[in-house]
VOLUMVEX-181614 format. One line per 5 residues: number of its first residue (from 1); for each residue y, z, x of C-alpha. Coordinates in nm, 2 decimals. Example, Ala and Ser with C-alpha at 12.3 -4.5 7.8 and 13.67 -1.06 7.14 Angstrom:
2
1 = -0.45:0.78:1.23 ~ -0.11:0.71:1.37
REM end
This chain:
260
1 = 0.00:0.00:0.00 ~ 0.24:0.09:0.28 ~ 0.16:-0.24:0.46 ~ 0.23:-0.43:0.14 ~ 0.56:-0.25:0.09
6 = 0.66:-0.31:0.45 ~ 0.58:-0.69:0.42 ~ 0.79:-0.70:0.10 ~ 1.09:-0.54:0.26 ~ 1.07:-0.77:0.56
11 = 1.07:-1.08:0.33 ~ 1.35:-0.94:0.12 ~ 1.56:-0.87:0.43 ~ 1.51:-1.23:0.56 ~ 1.61:-1.37:0.22
16 = 1.92:-1.15:0.21 ~ 2.02:-1.28:0.55 ~ 1.97:-1.63:0.43 ~ 2.19:-1.58:0.13 ~ 2.46:-1.42:0.34
21 = 2.46:-1.71:0.59 ~ 2.49:-1.96:0.31 ~ 2.78:-1.76:0.16 ~ 2.96:-1.75:0.49 ~ 2.91:-2.12:0.54
26 = 3.11:-2.19:0.23 ~ 3.37:-1.93:0.32 ~ 3.46:-2.08:0.66 ~ 3.48:-2.43:0.52 ~ 3.17:-2.59:0.66
31 = 2.98:-2.88:0.50 ~ 2.67:-3.03:0.65 ~ 2.78:-2.89:0.99 ~ 2.59:-2.63:1.20 ~ 2.77:-2.30:1.16
36 = 2.78:-2.24:1.54 ~ 2.96:-2.57:1.60 ~ 3.23:-2.51:1.33 ~ 3.29:-2.15:1.45 ~ 3.33:-2.25:1.82
41 = 3.54:-2.56:1.75 ~ 3.90:-2.46:1.78 ~ 4.02:-2.77:1.61 ~ 3.91:-2.68:1.26 ~ 4.16:-2.80:0.99
46 = 4.24:-2.51:0.76 ~ 4.46:-2.50:0.45 ~ 4.52:-2.28:0.15 ~ 4.50:-2.58:-0.07 ~ 4.43:-2.94:0.04
51 = 4.60:-3.23:-0.14 ~ 4.66:-3.60:-0.11 ~ 4.95:-3.83:-0.18 ~ 4.88:-4.20:-0.25 ~ 5.17:-4.44:-0.21
56 = 5.08:-4.72:-0.44 ~ 5.37:-4.93:-0.31 ~ 5.19:-4.97:0.02 ~ 4.85:-5.05:-0.13 ~ 4.70:-5.40:-0.15
61 = 4.36:-5.52:-0.26 ~ 4.27:-5.58:0.10 ~ 4.38:-5.24:0.21 ~ 4.20:-5.07:-0.08 ~ 3.88:-5.26:0.03
66 = 3.92:-5.14:0.38 ~ 3.98:-4.78:0.27 ~ 3.68:-4.78:0.03 ~ 3.45:-4.93:0.30 ~ 3.55:-4.66:0.55
71 = 3.46:-4.39:0.30 ~ 3.14:-4.55:0.17 ~ 2.99:-4.66:0.50 ~ 3.04:-4.32:0.66 ~ 2.91:-4.13:0.36
76 = 2.61:-4.36:0.32 ~ 2.72:-4.46:-0.03 ~ 2.48:-4.74:-0.15 ~ 2.57:-5.09:-0.26 ~ 2.36:-5.16:-0.57
81 = 2.33:-5.49:-0.76 ~ 2.32:-5.32:-1.10 ~ 2.68:-5.23:-1.17 ~ 2.56:-4.97:-1.43 ~ 2.41:-4.78:-1.14
86 = 2.71:-4.81:-0.92 ~ 2.79:-4.52:-0.69 ~ 3.16:-4.47:-0.62 ~ 3.35:-4.21:-0.41 ~ 3.68:-4.40:-0.40
91 = 3.76:-4.72:-0.57 ~ 4.03:-4.95:-0.71 ~ 4.13:-4.92:-1.07 ~ 4.38:-5.08:-1.31 ~ 4.70:-4.89:-1.37
96 = 4.64:-4.85:-1.75 ~ 4.29:-4.71:-1.68 ~ 4.41:-4.47:-1.41 ~ 4.71:-4.34:-1.60 ~ 4.61:-4.34:-1.96
101 = 4.86:-4.07:-2.05 ~ 5.16:-4.25:-1.91 ~ 5.21:-4.53:-2.17 ~ 5.52:-4.73:-2.13 ~ 5.59:-5.03:-2.35
106 = 5.83:-5.16:-2.09 ~ 5.63:-5.09:-1.78 ~ 5.74:-5.30:-1.48 ~ 5.51:-5.58:-1.40 ~ 5.48:-5.46:-1.04
111 = 5.36:-5.11:-1.15 ~ 5.14:-5.25:-1.42 ~ 4.94:-5.47:-1.17 ~ 4.95:-5.22:-0.88 ~ 4.61:-5.18:-0.72
116 = 4.55:-4.81:-0.78 ~ 4.31:-4.61:-0.57 ~ 4.12:-4.33:-0.76 ~ 3.88:-4.06:-0.64 ~ 3.79:-3.70:-0.72
121 = 4.11:-3.51:-0.78 ~ 3.98:-3.18:-0.64 ~ 4.15:-3.00:-0.93 ~ 4.29:-2.66:-0.91 ~ 4.11:-2.57:-1.23
126 = 3.80:-2.80:-1.21 ~ 3.61:-2.83:-1.54 ~ 3.31:-2.97:-1.36 ~ 3.26:-2.64:-1.18 ~ 3.26:-2.45:-1.51
131 = 3.01:-2.69:-1.66 ~ 2.75:-2.69:-1.38 ~ 2.46:-2.45:-1.48 ~ 2.32:-2.42:-1.13 ~ 2.64:-2.39:-0.92
136 = 2.55:-2.72:-0.75 ~ 2.92:-2.79:-0.80 ~ 3.15:-2.53:-0.65 ~ 3.50:-2.48:-0.54 ~ 3.60:-2.36:-0.19
141 = 3.89:-2.12:-0.13 ~ 4.09:-2.41:0.00 ~ 4.06:-2.60:-0.33 ~ 3.80:-2.86:-0.23 ~ 3.53:-2.92:-0.49
146 = 3.20:-2.98:-0.33 ~ 2.84:-3.04:-0.42 ~ 2.52:-2.88:-0.30 ~ 2.28:-3.18:-0.36 ~ 1.98:-2.95:-0.33
151 = 2.09:-2.74:-0.63 ~ 2.17:-3.04:-0.85 ~ 1.92:-3.08:-1.13 ~ 2.07:-3.41:-1.27 ~ 2.18:-3.27:-1.60
156 = 2.51:-3.46:-1.57 ~ 2.71:-3.18:-1.75 ~ 2.96:-3.21:-1.47 ~ 3.00:-3.58:-1.54 ~ 3.07:-3.51:-1.91
161 = 3.32:-3.24:-1.81 ~ 3.52:-3.45:-1.56 ~ 3.80:-3.63:-1.74 ~ 3.85:-3.87:-1.45 ~ 3.51:-4.04:-1.42
166 = 3.50:-3.94:-1.06 ~ 3.13:-3.87:-1.04 ~ 2.83:-4.10:-1.01 ~ 2.46:-4.04:-1.10 ~ 2.18:-4.18:-0.89
171 = 1.96:-4.35:-1.14 ~ 1.74:-4.48:-0.85 ~ 1.68:-4.39:-0.49 ~ 2.02:-4.45:-0.33 ~ 1.85:-4.54:0.00
176 = 1.75:-4.87:-0.17 ~ 2.12:-4.97:-0.15 ~ 2.14:-4.91:0.22 ~ 2.07:-5.18:0.48 ~ 1.70:-5.15:0.57
181 = 1.70:-4.82:0.38 ~ 1.86:-4.65:0.67 ~ 2.19:-4.46:0.67 ~ 2.49:-4.62:0.84 ~ 2.60:-4.27:0.95
186 = 2.29:-4.07:1.05 ~ 2.51:-3.75:1.08 ~ 2.57:-3.75:0.71 ~ 2.28:-3.68:0.47 ~ 2.16:-3.94:0.22
191 = 2.10:-3.83:-0.14 ~ 1.80:-3.86:-0.37 ~ 1.73:-4.00:-0.70 ~ 1.84:-3.79:-0.99 ~ 2.15:-3.62:-0.84
196 = 2.52:-3.66:-0.89 ~ 2.76:-3.73:-0.61 ~ 3.13:-3.77:-0.55 ~ 3.42:-3.76:-0.29 ~ 3.42:-3.44:-0.08
201 = 3.77:-3.49:0.08 ~ 3.57:-3.54:0.40 ~ 3.51:-3.16:0.44 ~ 3.27:-3.24:0.72 ~ 3.56:-3.40:0.92
206 = 3.81:-3.12:0.84 ~ 3.56:-2.88:0.99 ~ 3.60:-3.04:1.32 ~ 3.98:-3.11:1.31 ~ 3.98:-3.47:1.18
211 = 4.15:-3.64:0.88 ~ 3.95:-3.79:0.60 ~ 3.81:-4.14:0.66 ~ 4.02:-4.28:0.38 ~ 4.34:-4.14:0.53
216 = 4.26:-4.27:0.88 ~ 4.20:-4.62:0.74 ~ 4.50:-4.63:0.50 ~ 4.77:-4.74:0.75 ~ 5.00:-4.47:0.62
221 = 4.95:-4.53:0.25 ~ 4.76:-4.20:0.21 ~ 4.90:-3.86:0.32 ~ 4.68:-3.56:0.34 ~ 4.76:-3.20:0.41
226 = 4.82:-2.84:0.29 ~ 5.01:-2.82:-0.04 ~ 5.08:-2.45:0.03 ~ 5.26:-2.52:0.36 ~ 5.63:-2.60:0.30
231 = 5.66:-2.75:0.64 ~ 5.36:-2.99:0.61 ~ 5.40:-3.36:0.60 ~ 5.25:-3.38:0.25 ~ 5.52:-3.14:0.11
236 = 5.79:-3.34:0.28 ~ 5.66:-3.66:0.11 ~ 5.64:-3.49:-0.23 ~ 5.99:-3.36:-0.19 ~ 6.13:-3.70:-0.11
241 = 5.95:-3.90:-0.37 ~ 5.88:-3.89:-0.75 ~ 5.51:-3.86:-0.81 ~ 5.27:-3.85:-1.10 ~ 4.92:-3.72:-1.14
246 = 4.63:-3.84:-1.36 ~ 4.60:-3.66:-1.69 ~ 4.79:-3.36:-1.57 ~ 4.85:-3.25:-1.92 ~ 4.49:-3.14:-1.95
251 = 4.56:-2.84:-1.73 ~ 4.31:-2.93:-1.46 ~ 4.58:-2.93:-1.18 ~ 4.49:-3.25:-0.99 ~ 4.55:-3.22:-0.61
256 = 4.60:-3.60:-0.58 ~ 4.95:-3.73:-0.63 ~ 5.07:-4.09:-0.68 ~ 5.40:-4.25:-0.58 ~ 5.45:-4.55:-0.81
REM end
């Protein structure tokens, strides 16, 4: 009996350590990165609340394609022939579809036909987090909404809760949409059939002091930074330009702003 009790306590102790480690991983802002590497790296990008400004005046169809490719290639997002099964992290959208709550009968033709980029808004009050029954979708202290693909059971409640259509469901094995079934970026995990996925604000790059792939490829059209830092570049851009957000009246508090 004593031996059984000792074995039980040993297993319970190991489990507790595992849970603590996982909790700490989320707390220090890691994502698919060994904890030791992130802790030792002095170039970790930290913020109280991450946000993005997209200057639609600088966007073109060609630039949007370049930005989308940079994101999708490096996150192993598959290219599938069936458009109903399409997986999208960042993509181009028509103005009227992106900004459904900004109707303007006399909208300028330039704005009406502007090539808008859309992605997960990493909301301040994300309804997807509240809808997820397994905590596969969670929000970090810095505002980034992430997914634990191993916890996802494919119920798609998060997709129903998201008012922006920012999530995609893997109806088939996403590796089928990768060249030769192999990831283009071996350092980022591929997903499995039956799970939801979306933009992660490149949390894995922030953990090693780098900007998101989309920002790096945007030629200055995308600005990323700490919304809580009054001296940050993103706050300067917001102060100097009039911006709008997608469906802001819903109270979700989108962290992506648009200059139009």
